[in-house]
Structure formats: structure tokens, C-alpha cells
N, C-alpha and C positions, 0 to 999 in steps of 0.2 A: 504494500500500500504506500502511495506517495503522498507527500503533503507539500503544500505551497510554502516557499520560503518567505513568509510574510511576518516580519517582526516590526511592530509599530516603531517609528523613528523616535529616538531619544526616550525610549520607554523600556523598562525592565519587565513589563507585563507579558504574560503568555497570550499569543493570539489564539482564537478559537480553533484554527486549523492545527496549531501545535498541541493544544489541549486534546483535540480529537486524536492526534497522532500518538500522544502519550497513552491514551486509553487503548488504542489499537495495539501498541507495543505490549501493554500489560496483558491484554486478552489474547492476542493472535500471534505472539512470538516473533514479530518482526524485529530487526536489530535494535539493540538497546538505545534508548533515546539519549542517554548521557553521551555515548560515543558519537551518535549522529549529530549532536549539537555542533561538532567541529565543522560540519558542512555549512553552517550559518556564519556569515562574516560579522561576528559580534565580539565585543571585548571579552577577555577571560573572566573578568569580574561578573559580567552578565551571565556567562556560562555557569559560573558557580551558583549564582542566584537561581537560574533555571534548573540546575541540578537539584538544589534544595527544594524548590517548588515541586519538582518531579517526585522526590521522596515523600513530600507531604501528600501529593496526589495518590501515590500508591497506598499510603497509610489510610487515607479516606476511603479508597476503593475496598481495602480489606475490611474496614469497619462496615461499609455498605454490604459487603458480601456475607455478613452474618445474618442478613435478612432471610428467614427461612420459615416455611409453613409448619404448622403443628399437625403432623401426620403420625400415624402409627404403623410400623412395619413389623411383620412376623414371618418366620419361616420354620419349617419342620422337615428334617431329613432323618429317615430311618435307614440304618445300615445293618444288613445281615439279621434282620428280625422281621418276621412276616406281619404285615399290617393290611387289613382290608381297606379298600378305598373309602368306605363309610367312616372308618376310624380316622383316617387321615383328614377327611373333611371336618370331622368333629374337632380334632385338635386345632386345625386352622381357624374354624369358627370360634372356638373358645378362646384362642389367642387374641382374636380381634375383639371379643367381648371384654377381655381384660384391659384392652386399650381404649375402650369407648370413652372413658372419662377425659381423655386428652382432647376431645372435640373432633367432630368429623361431620361430613355431609354426604359421603358416598363411600363405598367399599368394594373390594374385589379380591379374588383369589386365582391362583393357577395351580392345576394338578396335571399329572401325566395321563395320557391315553394309554391303552394297553400296548400300543406299538411304538417303537422308537424310530421306525422308518416311515417317513411321510408318504412314500409311494405305495404302501400296503393298506392304506385306509383313507376313507374320505375325510376323516377328522385329522387335524394336525396333531403331532405327538404331544404338544403341550396345549391343554385346554385352558381358556381364560373366561372367567365369569366376572362381570362388573355390574354394579347396580347403584343407582342414586337412592339416597335415603339411609335408613338404619340397617344394622347388620341382619336383623330378622327379615328385612326385605330381600337382602342378598341370599340368605339361606333359602327362602321360599323360591326365589328365581333359579337358584342352582338346582334344587331338586326337581323343579319343573322342567328345566332343560335336560337334566339327566333322564327323566322319564321319556321325553320326546326323542332322545337319541339312543335309547336302550343301552345306556352305559351301565355296566355291571358294577353295582356298589359292593358286591361280595368278593370281587376279584382281589387277590392278595398280591402284595409287592414286598419282596424281601429288601429291595432298595428303592427309595422314592424320595424326591425332593419337591416340596410344595411351598409356595410363597403366598402371602396375604398382605392386605393394606387397608387402612382407613385414611381417607383423604379429607383435608381441610382446604377448601378451594382458595387458590390465590391467582392462578393463571387459568382462566376459563371457568364458566359456571358449573355448578354441580350437575353432572350428566354422565351416563355410562361411557361416552367416548373420552371424557376427561379423567375418568377414574383409572386407578392402577390395578393390576400391572399394565404398564404401557409396553407396546409391542413394536418390534422392528419392521414387521411386514405381516401380510395376511396369514402366513404360515407359522408365525410366532417363533421364528428362529432364535431371537433373543428377547427376553422379558426382563423388565426392571421394576422394582418398587423403590420408592424414593421419598425420603423425608428431607426437605430443604428447598432451596431455590438456586437454580443455575443462572448466574447473573449474565453470562455471555451466550445465552441460548439463542438469541436472535441471530447473531453472527454465525453460529454453528448451523442453525436451521437454514440460513441462506446458502451456506456452502453445500449442505446436503441436498437442498432442492436443485442446485446447479448440477449435482451428480445424479439426478434422476429420482430422488426420493420424494414421495408424496406424504403429506401429514394429514392425519385424521382428527387430531385433537388440537386444543388451544393451549396445551400445557407446555411448560419448559422441560418437563421430564422426557417427552417423546424423542428429543434429540439424542438421548443417551442410548437406548437400544438400537436406534438407527445408526448412530456413530459406531456402535459395537459391530453391527453387521457390515458397515463400510470397511472397518479395519479388518475384519475376518475375510471378507471377499478379496480385498487388496492383497492380503497376505497369501491367500491361496493362489492368486494370479502370479504373484512374484516368486513364490517359493516352490511351486510345482508339487512334488511328492512330500516335501517337508510339511510337518503339521505345526501350526501355531497353537500354543497352549491357551487355556481359558484365562489364566492369570496374565499372560502376555497381552491378550485382547483387552482385558480390564485396565491394565497398566497404561496402555496406549490411550484408552478412553479418558482415564483420569488426567493424563497430561494435558488434555484439551479443555477440561472443565474448570470453571471458576465459580466460586460461591461457597455456600455451606451445604453439606449433604451427608446423608447416610444412605447407602445403596446396597441392594441385594440383586445379583444377576443370576438368571437361569437361562439355559439354552439346551435345545435338543441335540445340538452338535456335541455337547458335553453332558451326556445323560447322567442323572443322579449326582450331579455336582452343583454346588452353590458357591458363589463368591460374594463376600461382603466387604465393603470399604467405607471409610467415613472421613469427613473433614468438617468438624464443628458440631454436627448433629449427633445425639447420643445413639449408641448401638452396643449390644452385648451378646455374647455367645453363652448358651447354657449346654452343659455336657451331662448326659445320663448314660452310664455304662450298665448294661443289663446282666452281665455275667456275674455269678456269685463271688468269684475270686478276683474281681476287678482291683486293679492297683489303686492304692490310696495316695499315690504320688500327687503332689500339688503343682508340679511344673512340667512344662513340655518344651521341647526345642524342635522347631520345624515339624517334619512329619514323623519324628520319633515318638511323639505323643499319640496315644490311642492307635498305635500301629500294629498291635498284636493281631495276627491273622485270625479271622473268623470271629473275633469278639463282637457280639451284637451291641449296638449302641444307638442312642437317639441324640440328635443335635438340634438345638433351637437357636434361632437368631431373633432378637427383638429390640425395639427401641426403648423398652421399659422392663424392669425386673418383674413387675406384676404379672406379666404374661408367661414368665418362666418358672416362678417359684413353685407352682403346683406340680411341676414336672421334676425339677432338680434345684438344688441350692448351689451346685458347683457352676460358677460362672467366670467368664473372662470379659472384662470391660475393654472393648476395642478402642484403641487410641487413634488420634488423628494421623493420617498418612499410612495406616496399616491396611493391608489387603489380606483377608482371611479366606483361605481356599479350603472348602470341605470336599474331599474326594476319597472314595474307597475307605471311608472310616478314618482317614487321616485329617489332621488339622494342620495346615501349613500357613505360616504367617510371614509375610514380607513387609518390610518397613521402607517407606519412601519419604524422603525429606523434601520439603518445598524449597526450591531455590528462590533467590531474592526477587527475580522478575517473573515468577509465576510457574516455572517449570518444575518437574519432579525428577529427582535423582535417586536411583536405586541404591539402597544401602546393603541389605542382606536379609537372610532369614534371621528372626529374632527369637529370643527365649522369653516367654511370659509365664506368669503364675496364675493358676486358678485361685479364685477367692470364694469364700462361703457367704452366701446371702444371710444377713442377720434379720430375717423376717419370716413370718409364718403365713401359711395360706389363710388362717383365720383373720389376719390383719386386713386382707383384701376382700373378705366376705362381709355381708351386711349383718350376719348373726341374727339377733331377734328384732332388729330394727327394720323399718320399712325403706329407709333411704340411707345412703352413705353420709349425707350431711347430718342427719339426725344422729347417726352412730358416732360421728366424729365430734359433735358437740358434747355428747354425753361421755365420751372417752377422755375429756380434758383433765379430770383429776389424775388419771393414770398417766397420760402423756406428759403432764407437768412433773409428776414424780420421776418419770424416766429422764426427762430433760435435766433434772437437778441431781440425779443419782451419781454419787461419786465426786461431785463437784462442790458440795457444801459440807463443811466440817464444823461440828458443834460438840465440843467435849464438855467436861465438867466445869471448866473455868472460862472466863470471858475471852481470854487470849486464844482459846482454841476455836473461836468462831472465825472462820475464814472461807475463802473461795479458791478453788484450784481449777484452772482452765489449762489443761495440758497442751492444747494446740497453740496457746499464746505465750507460754512461760518464757520462751527464748526471745520474745519480742516486746515484752512489757516495758523494758527500759526505753526502747526506741519510741514506743507509743507515748510514754510519759513525757518525752522530750519534744513531742510533735508541736508544731506551730498551731495546728488546728486538727480537729477530727471531722471528716466529711462522711456523712451517711448517704449512701446512694442506693436507691431501690425504685420499685414501681408498685402502684396499687397497694394491696394489703401490706406488703413488706415495707413500703415507705411509711405507712401509718404506724406500723410497729416501731420503726426507728424513731418516728416523731414522738411516740409515747415515752420512749426511753431517753430522749435528749435531755430533759431537765435534770434527771438524776446523774447523768454522766457529766454534765457541766458542773453540778453541785459538788460531786465527790472528786473529780479530777482537776477542776480549775482550768480546763482546756476549752477554748471556744469550740462549739460544735455547730456545724452548718448542715443543712438538709438539701439534697439535690434529687430531683426526679431524673432518672437516668437519661430519658430521651431529651429533656430540656438541657441538661448539661452538655450533651453532644451537639444539640442544635446551636447552642451559644458558644461552644468551644470554651467553656468557662475555665478560669485559671485553676490548675492543680500544680502544687509545688512539691519539690523533693522533701521538704520538711513536713508535709501533710501525711496523715494516716487516713486512707480511704477505706471505709467499711462498706462492703457490698452485701446487701441482704436480699435473699431470694429463696423461696421455698424449694423450687425445683433445682436451682443451681444452673439452669439453662436459659434463663430469660434473656432474650436477644438484646434489648436495650442495655440491660445491666452488664452483659458480657462485653458489649461494645465500649461501655464506659470503663470497664475494667481494663481493656486494652489501652484506652486513652490514658488512664491514670498511670498504668505501668510504663508507658512511653514517656510520661512526664516525671518518672522517678519516685512516685509516692510509694509508701509502704501500703500494700494491699491486703486487707483482712476480709475473709469470707465468712458469712453466717448463712448456712444452708441446711436443708433437711435431707439432702441426698448425697450419700457417700459416693465419691468417684465422679461427681458432676463436674462440668466445665469450670464453674467458679471454684469448687474445692481443689481442682487440679492447678488452676492458674493463679491463685493468690499465694502470697508469701506465707500466710498462716491463717488460722480461723477456728471456728467452733461449729460443730454439728449440733443442731437443736434436738435431734433424737426424738422427734414427736411421733414417729411411726408413719406408715403409709397413709397418705391423705388422698382419697379417691374423688370425693366431691369437688366440683370445680370451685365452689366458694370456699375459700380457706377459713378454717375455724381454729382447730387445735394448733396448727402451725403458727398462727398469729399470736396466740397466747404464749406458746413456747418461745417464739422470737423475742417477745417482751422480756420474759424471764432471763433468757440468755444475755440480752443486752443489759439488764439490771445486774447480772453477775459480772459482766464485762466492766461495768462502772465500778463495782466493788473491787475487782482485780486491779484496775488502773489506779483507783483512788489510794491504794496502799493502806497502811495502818497508822496514819497520823492520829495523834491524840485528840485533835480538835473535832474529828468526825467519828470517833470510836463509838460513841453511844448511838449515833445515827446508823452506822454500819451494822451494829449488833441488832438493832430493831428491824432493819431490813432483812437480815439473815433469819431472824426469828419469824418474820412475816413470810419469807419464802418457804420455810418448813411448814407453816400452817396453811399455805395457799391452797393445796389440793382439797383440804377440808372445807375451806371457804367456797371453793367452786362447787363442791358437792352440795353445799347448803343452797347456793343460788340456783342450782339446777332444779330444785324443788319448785321453782316458779314456772315450770313448764306449762302447767294448766292455766296459770294466770296469764301468761303471754299468749296462749292459744285463744283465750277469751278476748283479750285485747285485739288479736288479729281478726277475730270475727267482727269486731266493731269497725275495723279499718279496711275490711275487704273491698269495699266499693270506692275507697278514696283513690285519688289520682296523684296525690303528692304528700310528702312528709318532710318537715323541717326538724333537724336535730341540732340542738345547741350544746356546746361544751366549752370548757375553759381550762387552762393550765394543763395538767396531765390528761385531762379528759377531752381536750380538743381532738386528740387522735381517736378517742372512743366515738366522738360524734362523726368524724369522717368515716371510720370503719363501719359503724352501725348503718350509716346512710348508704355506704357502698354495698353492704350485704343486702339491704332491702332493694336497692337498685338492680343488682346483678341477678338475683334469683327470683324476686317477686315481680320484676319488671314494672315497678312503681317508681315514678320520679321521686327522688329523695336527695336532700342536700345537707351535708354536715357544715355547720357554721360556727366560727369562733364567736362566742357570746359577746366579747368585747366589741365586735363589729356590728352588733345588732342594729344600732341606730344609724349606721352608715348604709342603709339600703334595705336589708332583710325585713325590718320592722314594717315596711309598707305591705308585705304579703300577709301579715297576721290579721285574721278575722275569726269569727265564731265557727267557721266551717273547716279551716285548715288545721289538721292535727300538728301540734308542735311538741316535740319531745325535748325535755331539758334534763341534762345530767347535772345533779347538784349534790354530790356526795361530799362528806366532810374533808376539806383540805384548805389550803391557804386562800383559795378563791371562793369559799362557800358563801361568805357574806355578799360578794359581788353577784353570785348566781341567785341569791335570794332577791336582790334588787332586779335582776333580769326577769325573774318569775313575776314579781309585782307589776312590772311594766307590761309584760305580756297579758297578764290578767286584766289590767286596766284597759287594754285594747280588745277585751272579750275573746282572748285567745283560747283555743281548745287545747288545754294543757294536759300533758302526760309527764310527770316528774319522777325521775329516779333519784332517791336519796338514801342516806345511811339509815340503818335501823334505829328507830326512836326519833327521827327527825320529821316525820310526816306532818305533825302539827306546825312545825316551823316553816315548812315550805308551802304547804297548802292548808290554810285554816279550814275548819269544819264547814263554815258557811259557803265555801267555794264549791258549789255543787258540780260544776263542769270540769273540775280538776281530778285527775286520776293519779294515784301515787303507787310507785313500785319501790319497796324497801329492799336493800341489799346489805349484806354484812360489810362491816368496815375493817380496813387494815391499813398498813402504811400507804401513804399517798402515792408513792411511785409504783406500787403494786395494785392499786385500786383499779386501773384500767383493765387488768386481767379479769377481775370480777365483774366490772360494769359492762363489758362487752357481751357477756353470756346472755343476759335477757334480750339484747338486741339481736343476737344470733338466733335465738329461739323465735323471736318475733318474725324475722325474715323467713325462717323455715316454715312456720305455720301459715304465714301470709301466702307463701308460694303454693303450698299444698291446697289451701282453701280456694285459691284462685285457679287451680287446675293446671299449673305449669310444672315442667320437669325440674325438680329441685337439684338434681345431681348434674344435669347437663343443660344449663341455661342457654337460651337462644343466642346464637352468634358468638359464644364464648368458649375458650379452651382452657384447660387446667394450667398449662405452662405456656406463656406467650412467647413463642419463638419466631414471630414475624414482627418486624419493626414497622 
């Protein structure tokens, strides 16, 4: 590709042509821009500036390349063990069901036909089924098509590879043609399931069209199987009798892809083989050996692992551990740049490093270790509850206990009251010397950090600032080497937060991660951090992860604050409050029926205002968010101090107004807010500490409803105060007939910017 040599006179700015040229170099492997700058007759100083701008451009492209869709991918391969086609289908369907919570609008699977030779059957060797809507719609359509084609569900396969996918639409509307697996051609020579976004797909698509390929979908994914077929066909033309391996095909495809992705490849040219690779998006391998005397070894190197001849085994690939844990707890978390090849019961891993200007260089086969999942199947089942959100709300006493286990020490003397955070112990001195602490998150995680900010400032004496990850990136806000940046994310895979992490790392800040997912991208890419250990959270609306995040950040404040005499009594009171916190949450959960009755009164309302102040401004924001995201009711969390600056105009006798007025330093101010709202005939719902009902709502106020909650240390009060609002959001959603676990248009982990 050529570019015009147009440099504005007396200007160090990049022309649009040169910017386009830089993009082309990054995506399409034309010669390096830095070296090509020599062809322009410009001063060396200008060349250095252009070179720096080019580096900045590449950095921004890499940040943009983290934009990826929230899909679920699953694969099942049985080796040397007989499985009926019906069993294989059920494993694939159940795998997709475990991924439903991630959010999706269509789904698809691919299984093998009885013949591996396309010339011996009217059906292609690999059958593809795709359907818009939920997984049960896919199941119904699959069995309907099976009946129409007389496919034998009882047929046994000793070796078989199947892939499955739930799609969250980003490129193209929800429709079967846009669902995955995406195919290379009508014969399904190459099939791909994909979680992510290919940023250079338009250029690849144009190239493939010029080579005679036709596209049936609007997705970015379709270029991948077609590129694989192109590579395969060209290799056959050029090498004659020599055979190109499946991993060579995939490696060549990866060299041309830009963006974030997790991919699983399937091809009837390579029967009973699967290849998985990733860059940015999560992917793991589950291993289940079925022989009684299977080796208990925890590591493997290339194809020496699982290579004992004839040993039956089942292998699983998934974007989430939830889909694997019911089959096996032995997993391998696939890392960026790795290509995992499943063939003849062997697991081969090649590692490719990304070169500075986008290419891939082969390193070698690598040795990896299996890890054991620390979760049980019961954690991802509903148990005796109707919905996951309901279960997770009621699990909070146990999840909080787990979060604090081993981290709080309280002996017989006051000196024994302390906090131990093993993931931070080597970095506490650096954090204490920080110029400031910057909390960075999105949505619920941001609200949790906001709730913890006052106690961190109080105990540490360090300025604490709050950043919404996307806004920090949009502004390119200043981050300094002397800063400590704390990244809060339940999944550890949130796209905006990951991009902000890369930005902060490039600026030299100490990066701390707070996440619920071991092995997540944030856990891997931060310098240190704390796992909240809240357990699997399946419902899209975060509940127990939010309260555990607040507790972890309160413990972080205690750890950073040290043991100064001036705040010793305060520290001890907080630690005592943490020990008592699970019991306080159990107590407030008894308000379940009270909140259900309140939800019945609000079922027909269109809007809700929630006022909070101090520690409970975050509670107002989070409570309003919960009502908004699951009950689909407009709700707004408002800082009570801003009431007179606009929000008061909305108050009347019809609009429900929720005020959080528990005992803390802002209690008297909240009493004043309640008085002013009542004076405007506001329809009041007040949350207060036990025994304060008469103080906040006199008996003569007939229109005021009071909800009393147990009182504890002010910095821990948001954990208790949010529970009634979680219950309110849950019951409102159920009563209004909406799907509480999978709200409209939302996904559990937002991996699309």
C-alpha cells in the first residue's frame, strides 16, 4: 500500500494519509513506518516526533483492540471412550446452559456426521446447527433437524470433537446466519467459535473477497474460517504431497488477526482434532482421565502429557470454569499467545510471542501445570432457590465469612487485632509512600470502591480519587509513577478496566487488582492484589461480590493504615465490626417479606429516587443500579447534598423517594433532607438504624414508610444497607415478570467497550 508524501509545511502534525499508513502498517504488515519515514524529506527532529507519535498510535490501537463481545464458547472431545451422539449433544447443550449467565442472543453447535469423507454422503462431515434466541430454542431446532435427516442419535463414537457457542451480537443482528460456529464454505471444511472482536476484519474480508470468497454473515468472525481455508488451499497448491498440519494453519491465521479473541477451530480435514488459541479473551482446558490408574501428575510438556496409548479421556474447552467443573476440576488456564492442539488424546501447547509491530514469532512447545478448581458444582446450582440472584443475596453471610477467613486476626489482647493480606504484604510500603491512590472500576465495582474511599482516606492519610475506567481512557487522565492504581472488577475481564490497567502500567503506576476470579486478566497483569473469594456469582446483577468488595477494601484500608496509636481504637472497632458483619447481614435478610410487600406497592411505578450521603452515597447509587438493571424501572441514586440543586423539582406525592438515613456523621443532615422532602409531600421510604424510626418519621406522617436495619461501624454500614435494596430489586423484577438472572441487553462481564 502506498501513501502520498504529504507533510503539512512547517508542521510536526501527522497528515491523514500518514495516519492511515500507520494503521495499515500495524494491521497489514507493510514495512515499518519508522524506517519508511526516511523517504520523507523532513528534519531528524521531526522524524523523532513522528516516531513517538507512531508508538502512541500503536498503544491506542492495542487499547482499542481489547474491545470484545461477551460470548460463551465450549467444546467437548472424547478420546478412546464410546459416547452416543445423544450424549455428546447433551454435554454440549449443558455446557452452553452453564454459560447462559454471560449474556447471549443466539447459539449454535457443531457435531460430526457418521462419515469423515464428504463424497460418501449428502451431508457434510461436520454438521452445524444455529438458532436465534435461547438455548432451548436451539435444542428444539437441533432435534427437529435430526428427525428430518434421520440422523442416528444412538450411533457411538469412540473419538469425536464437538464445539458450541452462545453469541452476544456486536457485528450483525441476532440471526442464524450470524450465529456461531461460523463456516469457511458450504461444506464446513473449517469451523470456528469465537469470543472477541477482530479489529482488522474489514481488510481481511476485502482480501478474501478478491480471492473469490463469498460471505454469508455480517460478523467479523467469518473471516477466520475462510482465512483458514485460504491458507490450507494455498499450502496444498504449493507443497504438493506434503501435508500442512492443523497447528500450522492456525498459526498462519493468527499472524493475520488483530484484536482480542479466544478461538476454537474444527475441521474435517483434521478429524477428531481441536485447536484453541487466545489473545485477551478468557479460555481454559478441562482434563478428565477415565482410567482407574490415571496418573496424578500435575504437569505436562508438549505431547508427553496424556500420551499413554489407549487411555480413555475427555477434554473440555470453555470460556468459563462453570461449564467445566461438573465434569472435572483439573484445568489449565490458557495464556495469551498459546495454541493448544488436542489430537489423539495428546495435548500439545505452542507459545507464540507478539512482536512489536503486530507479528507473531514462534517460541517453542511449553510446559504448563494443571491446577485444581476450588469450586463445587453446588456453587453453580440454584439449590432451593428459584433464581440465582435470590440465592446469591441470601448467601452473603457465608460469602463475607469466606472473604475474611484467614485475613482477620483477633486474639486475647488488643494488639492481636490485625489484618493480613498476603497478596499485598510485599507492596504495602510502596503503597504507603504513594502520592495518591486511584480507584478504577465500572458499574457495581466502582460503587464498591466509592463506599470504601472515606475509610481509606481516614486511616491512610493518602488522597484517594475515583475514576470510571472508560472516562479515564477517554480523557487520557494523568496517572503518575508515584500513584497506586487499584483496579476493581468482579470478573477480572472487564474491557474498560483492562484497558485502563494497560494505560496505568505504561505510565509506571503500581497496579493493584481486586477481583473475584483467580487467573483472570486483571489478576495476571497487576503487580499485586486481593481475591475477594465471594464464590461463583451467576446472576448478572452483582450482589455478594459487591459486599465482599467493600469488605476487602475496608481490610485494605486497615492494612495500609498501619498500627498508629492515634487510630488504634478506630481500627479495633472496625475489626470487631467485621467479625460481627455476617450476623448483621443474616439479621437484615429477615426483611425479605417486608421488601416483597414494598415491591408490591411499587410494581406499577415508573421511577424511583434514592438519596444517600457520606458512606451511603455509594449505597444509593448501587441500590438504584440494581432496580434499574433487573426490574427495568428508571431509578436514580442521588447525593443528598445535591438535592436542592435540581432533584428536588421531581419530588411530589406520586414519586417514590427512598432515603438512606442510618446513624453516622451525616445523620442529622439526612434528617433535614427527610423534613424537606416531607414538606414537598414526598412519598417517603426511609431506611434507618434500629430504634430511630420515630426520629426520622414521626407517627403523624402517614405517607412515610420506615425500614429499620441493624447498626454497626459507619464504614461497614453500606454492606448492611444494600441488602434491603437488593431484595427490593429482586422482588420488583419477579413481580413485574422479567428475567431476574438475565436482564434485557445485559451481560455478566462486560467485555465490549
